[in-house]
C-alpha positions in Angstrom: 5.2 8.1 9.3 2.0 9.1 11.3 -1.3 7.5 10.4 -3.4 8.8 13.3 -4.1 12.6 13.6 -5.8 15.0 15.9 -8.7 17.0 14.3 -6.8 20.3 15.0 -5.6 22.9 12.6 -2.0 23.7 11.9 -1.1 27.3 12.7 -0.8 29.2 9.4 2.7 30.7 10.3 4.0 27.2 11.2 2.6 25.7 8.0 4.1 28.5 5.9 7.5 27.9 7.5 7.4 24.2 6.7 6.3 24.8 3.1 9.1 27.3 2.6 11.7 24.9 3.8 10.3 22.2 1.5 10.9 24.5 -1.6 14.6 25.2 -0.7 15.8 21.8 -1.9 18.2 21.0 -4.7 16.7 21.7 -8.2 18.2 20.4 -11.5 19.4 23.4 -13.4 17.7 25.5 -10.7 14.5 24.9 -12.7 12.3 25.1 -9.6 9.7 23.0 -11.4 7.9 21.8 -8.3 4.8 23.4 -6.9 2.9 22.5 -3.7 -0.8 22.4 -3.7 -2.0 22.7 -0.1 -5.5 21.5 1.0 -6.6 22.6 4.4 -9.6 22.0 6.5 -12.2 19.2 6.4 -14.0 20.3 3.2 -10.8 20.3 1.1 -9.2 17.2 2.6 -12.5 15.3 2.4 -12.7 16.1 -1.3 -9.2 14.9 -1.8 -9.9 11.5 -0.2 -13.2 11.2 -2.1 -11.4 11.7 -5.5 -8.4 9.6 -4.7 -9.9 6.6 -2.9 -11.9 3.6 -3.9 -15.5 4.6 -3.3 -16.6 1.3 -1.7 -13.6 1.4 0.7 -13.9 5.0 1.7 -17.6 4.6 2.5 -16.7 2.4 5.5 -16.8 4.6 8.6 -13.5 3.2 10.0 -11.6 3.4 6.7 -8.4 5.4 7.3 -10.2 7.3 10.1 -7.0 8.5 11.7 -5.5 9.6 8.4 -8.7 11.3 7.3 -8.5 13.6 10.3 -5.3 15.1 9.1 -6.0 18.9 8.7 -3.5 19.4 5.8 -2.8 17.4 2.7 0.1 18.6 0.5 0.4 17.6 -3.2 3.9 18.0 -4.7 3.3 18.8 -8.4 6.2 18.8 -10.9 6.3 20.1 -14.5 8.4 18.0 -16.9 7.9 20.7 -19.6 9.7 23.2 -17.4 12.8 21.0 -17.3 12.7 20.5 -21.0 12.6 24.3 -21.5 15.3 24.9 -18.9 17.7 22.5 -20.5 17.1 23.9 -24.0 18.6 27.2 -22.8 22.1 28.2 -23.9 23.9 27.6 -20.6 22.7 24.0 -20.6 23.6 23.3 -24.3 26.5 20.9 -23.3 24.5 19.0 -20.7 23.5 16.1 -23.0 19.9 16.8 -22.2 19.4 19.8 -24.5 16.2 19.4 -26.5 16.1 15.7 -25.6 12.4 14.6 -25.3 11.6 14.2 -21.6 10.6 10.6 -22.1 14.2 9.8 -23.2 15.9 11.5 -20.2 18.0 8.8 -18.4 16.9 10.3 -15.0 13.6 12.2 -14.8 14.9 15.1 -12.7 11.4 16.5 -12.1 10.7 13.4 -10.0 14.0 13.6 -8.3 13.3 17.3 -7.4 9.9 16.3 -6.2 11.4 13.7 -3.9 13.9 16.2 -2.5 11.0 18.5 -1.8 8.9 15.9 0.0 11.9 14.8 2.1 12.5 18.4 3.2 8.8 18.7 3.9 8.8 15.6 6.1 11.9 16.7 8.0 10.8 20.3 8.5 7.4 19.2 9.7 8.9 16.7 12.1 11.2 19.4 13.5 8.2 21.7 14.0 6.4 19.0 16.1 4.0 17.8 13.4 3.3 14.3 12.3 3.6 13.4 8.6 2.7 10.6 6.2 3.8 10.3 2.6 1.4 8.0 0.6 0.6 7.2 -3.0 -2.6 8.3 -4.8 -4.6 5.2 -5.1 -6.8 6.4 -8.0 -5.8 8.1 -11.2 -5.3 11.7 -10.2 -6.8 13.1 -13.4 -10.2 13.9 -11.8 -8.6 15.4 -8.7 -6.3 17.6 -10.9 -9.2 18.8 -13.0 -11.3 19.6 -10.0 -8.5 21.5 -8.4 -7.5 23.4 -11.5 -4.1 21.8 -11.8 -2.5 22.8 -15.2 -2.2 20.1 -17.8 1.0 18.1 -17.8 1.7 18.2 -14.1 2.7 15.0 -12.3 2.7 14.0 -8.7 4.7 11.3 -6.9 2.1 11.1 -4.1 0.7 13.2 -1.2 1.8 14.2 2.3 -0.6 14.4 5.3 0.4 16.9 8.0 -1.0 17.5 11.4 -0.6 16.8 15.1 -0.4 13.2 16.1 -3.2 11.6 18.0 -1.5 9.6 20.7 -2.9 6.1 21.1 -4.1 4.9 24.5 -1.5 2.7 26.1 -4.2 0.6 27.7 -5.5 -1.0 24.5 -3.2 -3.5 22.8 -5.1 -2.9 19.5 -4.6 0.8 19.4 -2.4 2.3 16.7 1.2 2.9 17.8 1.8 6.1 19.8 4.5 8.7 19.4 8.0 7.2 19.1 6.7 3.8 18.2 6.8 2.6 14.6 3.7 1.9 12.6 3.1 0.3 9.2 5.9 -1.7 7.7 8.6 -0.5 10.1 6.6 -2.2 12.9 6.9 -5.5 11.1 10.3 -5.4 9.5 13.7 -4.7 11.1 15.9 -1.8 9.9 18.9 -3.0 7.9 22.1 -2.4 9.8 24.6 0.1 8.3 27.1 -2.7 7.8 24.7 -4.2 5.2 23.8 -1.0 3.5 27.1 0.9 3.2 29.7 -0.4 0.8 33.2 1.2 0.9 35.6 1.1 -1.9 33.7 -1.6 -3.8 30.5 -3.7 -3.3 
């Protein structure tokens, strides 16, 4: 996860390729109920941070300065109603979800599909040489959705920043981690070994 970006645009063809990969993930019932709302350039990304951040915090010049330089913000938006409609169709009548209200689904597949989409987005961007950060929306997204014309009923699991990483100066011990060095929680917590995380045959 990259928190410090260059103020440089992502080439359109490269961004389109990454977005296309993100939308090729598994989809429950092949509903394809996840859309990507892409914000590019300082005007659009600044509006995003203005509408999703605490006003007092965001007014501080240093607040998330590296993140706010990211030239692209992608919002995955899922549509629970699309999954309800898909599983009400004849070929899904024996699924156990047919006409079941979405609030009663044992697994909200629109959120699962959103997660698949985000993971593919992160991996494709990394393969293309871009830095990424998945982060939650800190304020109720209602005002953002209304401003951006998002249809009613859509949900988002968070947002993804995309751009080229700003490499930190190695001479300053207080600089953010550079490429290849962890930042955030991974800098403070060790990775669990596979022997603790994989259980074979039984727990």
